[in-house]
C-alpha positions as CSV (number, residue, x, y, z in Angstrom):
1,H,142.2,60.6,59.5
2,L,141.3,63.4,61.6
3,C,139.7,66.4,60.0
4,M,140.1,69.5,61.8
5,P,138.3,72.4,60.4
6,L,140.1,75.6,61.0
7,N,136.9,76.9,62.4
8,M,135.9,74.4,65.1
9,V,132.8,76.4,66.1
10,S,131.2,76.1,62.6
11,M,131.7,72.3,62.5
12,A,130.2,72.1,66.0
13,I,127.2,74.0,64.9
14,Y,126.8,72.0,61.6
15,V,126.8,68.7,63.5
16,T,124.3,69.9,66.0
17,L,121.9,71.5,63.5
18,E,122.1,68.5,61.1
19,G,121.0,66.2,63.9
20,K,121.3,63.0,61.8
21,I,124.9,62.4,62.3
22,P,126.0,60.0,65.2
23,R,127.7,62.1,67.7
24,T,129.2,61.8,71.3
25,P,129.4,65.0,73.5
26,L,133.0,65.3,74.8
27,R,132.7,68.6,76.8
28,T,131.1,72.0,76.9
29,V,133.7,74.7,77.3
30,T,133.3,78.4,78.0
31,M,135.0,80.9,75.7
32,A,135.6,84.0,77.9
33,P,133.5,83.5,81.0
34,S,134.4,86.8,82.6
35,Y,133.6,88.8,79.5
36,F,130.5,87.0,78.0
37,N,128.3,84.2,78.5
38,A,129.2,81.8,75.5
39,T,129.8,78.1,75.4
40,M,131.0,75.8,72.7
41,H,130.1,72.0,72.5
42,I,133.0,69.9,71.6
43,L,131.7,66.6,69.9
44,F,133.1,63.4,68.5
45,A,131.3,62.5,65.2
46,K,131.6,59.8,62.7
47,Q,130.2,59.6,59.1
48,L,130.6,63.3,58.4
49,Y,130.2,64.4,54.8
50,P,130.5,67.7,53.0
51,Q,127.2,69.6,52.4
52,T,126.1,73.1,51.9
53,L,123.0,74.2,53.8
54,I,120.8,77.3,53.7
55,G,122.2,79.9,56.2
56,D,125.9,78.6,55.8
57,E,128.6,81.1,55.8
58,P,129.4,82.2,52.1
59,E,133.1,81.1,52.6
60,P,133.7,77.3,52.6
61,L,135.4,75.7,55.6
62,V,139.1,74.9,55.1
63,V,139.5,71.3,56.1
64,V,142.9,69.8,56.9
65,K,143.1,66.0,56.9
66,W,145.6,64.8,59.5
67,P,146.4,61.1,60.3
68,L,144.9,60.3,63.6
69,T,148.0,58.3,64.5
70,Q,150.1,61.6,64.2
71,W,147.8,63.8,66.3
72,Q,150.6,64.9,68.6
73,S,152.7,66.4,65.7
74,L,149.6,68.6,64.9
75,L,150.4,70.4,68.2
76,D,153.9,71.3,66.8
77,Q,152.5,73.1,63.8
78,E,152.9,76.8,63.9
79,D,149.3,77.6,62.5
80,F,147.6,75.3,65.0
81,T,147.3,77.8,67.8
82,E,143.6,78.3,68.4
83,A,142.9,77.2,72.1
84,R,139.5,75.7,71.4
85,S,141.0,73.4,68.7
86,V,143.9,72.3,70.9
87,A,141.4,71.5,73.7
88,A,139.2,69.6,71.3
89,L,142.1,67.6,70.0
90,L,143.3,66.6,73.7
91,L,139.7,65.7,74.6
92,L,139.4,63.6,71.5
93,D,142.7,61.9,72.5
94,K,141.3,61.0,75.9
95,Y,138.1,59.8,74.6
96,L,139.7,57.5,71.9
97,A,142.2,56.2,74.6
98,S,139.1,55.1,76.7
99,G,138.1,52.8,74.1
100,A,134.5,54.3,74.1
101,A,134.6,55.0,70.4
102,D,134.9,51.4,69.6
103,E,131.7,50.4,71.3
């Protein structure tokens, strides 16, 4: 299953700060390059598990589990509109299609 947190930024920060989870960088993207200098790192990670850490936001992330084989139908969902999440999904498809995740 594909677990897409509604807030991709928080998941990327969690994976980066935890540091113990095997991860593969897929791409670094800019969020509004003409407005401010902020980037987001899109990662592929396995073996994720729920955990609350000091400094986490008080509201828990909402995680929607989606079968990886049906990723394209996720693009048809009316509430799946956040551009960074769409970019992450397309980058994940490219990565998985390359076979690199199987190595």
